[in-house]
Backbone as CSV, one residue per row, in Angstrom:
resi,resn,N_x,N_y,N_z,CA_x,CA_y,CA_z,C_x,C_y,C_z
1,MET,-8.538,-10.777,-15.649,-7.873,-9.642,-16.241,-7.137,-10.110,-17.494
2,ALA,-7.308,-9.392,-18.579,-6.669,-9.740,-19.845,-5.191,-9.379,-19.806
3,MET,-4.395,-10.181,-20.518,-2.967,-9.896,-20.593,-2.744,-8.644,-21.437
4,SER,-1.798,-7.848,-21.008,-1.453,-6.634,-21.726,-0.956,-6.973,-23.122
5,LYS,-1.280,-6.123,-24.089,-0.826,-6.328,-25.463,0.673,-6.109,-25.617
6,VAL,1.279,-5.362,-24.705,2.716,-5.119,-24.812,3.534,-6.147,-24.032
7,LYS,2.863,-7.029,-23.323,3.584,-8.011,-22.498,3.947,-9.222,-23.341
8,GLN,5.071,-9.129,-24.004,5.585,-10.220,-24.805,6.999,-10.525,-24.351
9,ASN,7.315,-11.789,-24.278,8.646,-12.214,-23.858,9.037,-11.612,-22.509
10,PHE,8.089,-11.543,-21.611,8.329,-11.014,-20.270,7.797,-12.049,-19.295
11,HIS,8.694,-12.885,-18.826,8.319,-14.018,-17.986,7.763,-13.547,-16.643
12,SER,6.808,-14.273,-16.120,6.197,-13.899,-14.842,7.211,-13.914,-13.696
13,ASP,8.247,-14.772,-13.799,9.296,-14.769,-12.770,10.056,-13.446,-12.783
14,SER,10.308,-12.913,-13.968,10.977,-11.614,-14.082,10.120,-10.522,-13.462
15,GLU,8.854,-10.564,-13.757,7.917,-9.585,-13.207,7.903,-9.646,-11.682
16,ALA,7.877,-10.854,-11.127,7.860,-11.020,-9.669,9.156,-10.527,-9.037
17,LEU,10.286,-10.825,-9.673,11.570,-10.385,-9.126,11.725,-8.866,-9.192
18,ILE,11.200,-8.252,-10.235,11.242,-6.790,-10.316,10.387,-6.184,-9.211
19,ASN,9.216,-6.772,-8.956,8.373,-6.294,-7.854,9.090,-6.438,-6.514
20,LYS,9.805,-7.549,-6.331,10.564,-7.752,-5.098,11.661,-6.697,-4.967
21,GLN,12.337,-6.400,-6.068,13.406,-5.391,-6.052,12.842,-4.006,-5.763
22,ILE,11.673,-3.704,-6.310,11.020,-2.414,-6.023,10.816,-2.284,-4.519
23,ASN,10.311,-3.345,-3.892,10.063,-3.312,-2.458,11.374,-3.146,-1.676
24,MET,12.443,-3.823,-2.107,13.731,-3.697,-1.414,14.278,-2.273,-1.536
25,GLU,14.118,-1.663,-2.706,14.585,-0.285,-2.899,13.805,0.676,-2.004
26,LEU,12.496,0.478,-1.908,11.682,1.353,-1.067,12.007,1.150,0.413
27,TYR,12.287,-0.095,0.814,12.695,-0.358,2.202,14.021,0.350,2.501
28,ALA,14.982,0.239,1.595,16.272,0.899,1.795,16.078,2.414,1.905
29,SER,15.229,2.971,1.064,14.942,4.401,1.121,14.367,4.786,2.481
30,TYR,13.477,3.959,2.992,12.824,4.195,4.279,13.845,4.167,5.426
31,VAL,14.757,3.207,5.398,15.772,3.108,6.449,16.731,4.296,6.380
32,TYR,17.170,4.652,5.180,18.053,5.813,5.039,17.360,7.091,5.511
33,LEU,16.075,7.204,5.257,15.323,8.368,5.718,15.271,8.397,7.244
34,SER,15.149,7.227,7.868,15.182,7.139,9.321,16.531,7.613,9.855
35,MET,17.612,7.177,9.203,18.953,7.600,9.609,19.109,9.118,9.447
36,SER,18.620,9.628,8.333,18.715,11.060,8.069,17.981,11.871,9.128
37,SER,16.789,11.460,9.464,16.016,12.225,10.448,16.653,12.137,11.832
38,TYR,17.274,11.007,12.151,17.958,10.875,13.447,19.104,11.887,13.543
39,PHE,19.944,11.950,12.515,21.096,12.850,12.571,20.710,14.319,12.423
40,ALA,19.511,14.607,11.972,19.045,15.990,11.859,18.392,16.495,13.150
41,ARG,18.170,15.596,14.114,17.534,16.008,15.368,18.351,17.101,16.047
42,ASP,17.661,17.948,16.814,18.353,19.066,17.462,19.357,18.609,18.514
43,ASP,19.162,17.439,19.117,20.110,16.969,20.129,21.269,16.173,19.525
44,ILE,21.207,15.854,18.241,22.288,15.153,17.549,23.020,16.138,16.642
45,ALA,22.288,16.789,15.757,22.775,17.895,14.911,24.047,17.575,14.127
46,LEU,24.042,16.417,13.462,25.129,16.080,12.546,24.572,16.196,11.128
47,LEU,24.522,17.425,10.649,23.803,17.718,9.419,24.462,17.127,8.180
48,GLY,25.766,16.947,8.193,26.438,16.293,7.072,25.998,14.842,6.942
49,PHE,25.926,14.142,8.069,25.428,12.764,8.053,23.970,12.724,7.606
50,SER,23.194,13.671,8.125,21.785,13.728,7.748,21.627,13.912,6.242
51,LYS,22.407,14.825,5.678,22.320,15.071,4.230,22.732,13.836,3.444
52,ARG,23.795,13.176,3.864,24.276,11.971,3.166,23.206,10.889,3.135
53,PHE,22.562,10.658,4.281,21.535,9.617,4.330,20.253,10.059,3.616
54,ARG,19.957,11.352,3.607,18.794,11.848,2.846,19.038,11.649,1.355
55,ASP,20.255,11.933,0.908,20.600,11.724,-0.499,20.509,10.238,-0.861
56,ALA,20.972,9.367,0.042,20.887,7.925,-0.197,19.434,7.477,-0.272
57,SER,18.587,8.044,0.573,17.160,7.718,0.550,16.542,8.103,-0.792
58,ASN,16.863,9.300,-1.255,16.334,9.757,-2.547,16.828,8.891,-3.698
59,GLU,18.091,8.471,-3.626,18.652,7.621,-4.677,17.913,6.279,-4.746
60,GLU,17.656,5.680,-3.598,16.949,4.391,-3.576,15.511,4.549,-4.076
61,LYS,14.874,5.666,-3.717,13.509,5.920,-4.196,13.496,6.082,-5.712
62,GLU,14.508,6.753,-6.242,14.616,6.911,-7.698,14.797,5.555,-8.382
63,HIS,15.593,4.673,-7.769,15.756,3.325,-8.333,14.407,2.618,-8.400
64,ALA,13.633,2.718,-7.329,12.315,2.086,-7.312,11.420,2.666,-8.404
65,GLU,11.464,3.976,-8.580,10.637,4.613,-9.603,11.040,4.162,-11.007
66,LEU,12.343,4.011,-11.245,12.802,3.517,-12.549,12.300,2.090,-12.807
67,LEU,12.353,1.260,-11.780,11.863,-0.108,-11.925,10.353,-0.140,-12.146
68,ILE,9.637,0.744,-11.487,8.184,0.841,-11.683,7.889,1.223,-13.133
69,ASP,8.616,2.211,-13.633,8.427,2.632,-15.027,8.742,1.485,-15.993
70,TYR,9.817,0.755,-15.719,10.192,-0.375,-16.573,9.124,-1.466,-16.536
71,GLN,8.648,-1.771,-15.349,7.613,-2.801,-15.212,6.376,-2.425,-16.036
72,ASN,5.971,-1.177,-15.946,4.816,-0.710,-16.711,5.086,-0.728,-18.216
73,MET,6.300,-0.326,-18.615,6.653,-0.302,-20.030,6.582,-1.708,-20.644
74,ARG,6.996,-2.719,-19.865,6.994,-4.094,-20.347,5.626,-4.761,-20.274
75,GLY,4.646,-4.057,-19.732,3.304,-4.629,-19.639,3.088,-5.427,-18.369
76,GLY,4.039,-5.365,-17.453,3.888,-6.058,-16.175,3.010,-5.253,-15.232
77,ARG,2.717,-5.858,-14.111,1.910,-5.200,-13.094,2.756,-4.978,-11.857
78,VAL,2.758,-3.749,-11.376,3.491,-3.421,-10.161,2.620,-3.835,-8.978
79,VAL,3.223,-4.616,-8.082,2.526,-5.070,-6.885,3.279,-4.522,-5.678
80,PHE,2.658,-3.581,-4.991,3.293,-2.994,-3.817,3.044,-3.873,-2.601
81,ARG,4.068,-4.035,-1.801,4.001,-4.792,-0.557,4.217,-3.837,0.607
82,GLU,3.910,-4.324,1.784,4.140,-3.535,2.990,5.639,-3.275,3.150
83,ILE,5.977,-2.057,3.511,7.372,-1.710,3.764,7.602,-1.837,5.268
84,ALA,8.541,-2.688,5.643,8.820,-2.941,7.051,9.421,-1.708,7.720
85,LYS,9.130,-1.568,8.994,9.694,-0.494,9.805,11.189,-0.748,9.987
86,PRO,12.013,0.301,9.961,13.435,0.102,10.242,13.623,-0.543,11.615
87,THR,14.634,-1.368,11.732,14.852,-2.108,12.977,15.355,-1.223,14.105
88,CYS,15.758,-0.010,13.790,16.336,0.874,14.793,15.827,2.300,14.589
89,ASP,15.535,2.986,15.702,15.163,4.399,15.641,16.250,5.298,16.212
90,GLU,17.044,4.745,17.102,18.142,5.465,17.738,19.439,4.921,17.173
91,TRP,20.093,5.676,16.314,21.271,5.176,15.605,22.562,5.405,16.367
92,GLY,22.539,6.183,17.420,23.720,6.355,18.257,24.816,7.141,17.569
93,GLN,26.040,6.721,17.785,27.196,7.393,17.223,27.184,7.301,15.694
94,PRO,27.842,8.247,15.024,27.790,8.287,13.556,28.254,7.010,12.856
95,TRP,29.132,6.251,13.463,29.615,5.041,12.794,28.657,3.863,12.934
96,ARG,27.714,3.917,13.884,26.791,2.799,14.083,25.925,2.489,12.866
97,PRO,25.384,3.465,12.146,24.550,3.124,10.989,25.332,2.726,9.745
98,LEU,26.649,2.818,9.785,27.418,2.510,8.581,27.332,1.029,8.206
99,LYS,27.362,0.141,9.183,27.244,-1.288,8.887,25.859,-1.620,8.311
100,PRO,24.754,-1.154,8.935,23.450,-1.389,8.304,23.334,-0.742,6.921
101,ALA,23.944,0.419,6.744,23.896,1.079,5.429,24.615,0.246,4.379
102,LEU,25.751,-0.326,4.749,26.485,-1.201,3.833,25.659,-2.446,3.508
103,SER,25.006,-3.001,4.502,24.145,-4.169,4.269,22.995,-3.833,3.325
104,LEU,22.408,-2.648,3.500,21.326,-2.219,2.603,21.836,-2.080,1.185
105,ARG,23.021,-1.516,1.030,23.597,-1.322,-0.301,23.822,-2.677,-0.967
106,ARG,24.362,-3.622,-0.202,24.585,-4.968,-0.753,23.269,-5.637,-1.101
107,LEU,22.257,-5.482,-0.231,20.950,-6.091,-0.464,20.312,-5.531,-1.716
108,SER,20.369,-4.217,-1.886,19.705,-3.617,-3.048,20.451,-3.877,-4.348
109,MET,21.729,-4.264,-4.252,22.506,-4.533,-5.469,22.613,-6.011,-5.802
110,SER,22.231,-6.870,-4.864,22.404,-8.307,-5.095,21.275,-8.865,-5.960
111,PRO,21.603,-9.816,-6.829,20.541,-10.464,-7.588,19.710,-11.320,-6.645
112,SER,18.418,-11.314,-6.836,17.523,-12.034,-5.919,17.535,-13.524,-6.153
């Protein structure tokens, strides 16, 4: 495959790290979506929590989309990886997902 004509001064390490960040953003979105759907269940019915986690999921997905656009603009190649299943399906009481949510926020904001 020929190198893109717009790919100048864009190190392959940068490209790889952006791809890694895209995957982390999509994973965070997936976990927040899991939290949102749990709190929206008819037997839980905490719709405020559900909305908060749905909004967080959308925000993380938007971050991934911005990074995808940037990668393409710079002439890099977006490489999608498998998105891992959330470690939990039953989030329990409303405060239980707050620690994992904080960890996701730190993970998605930390330099790789």
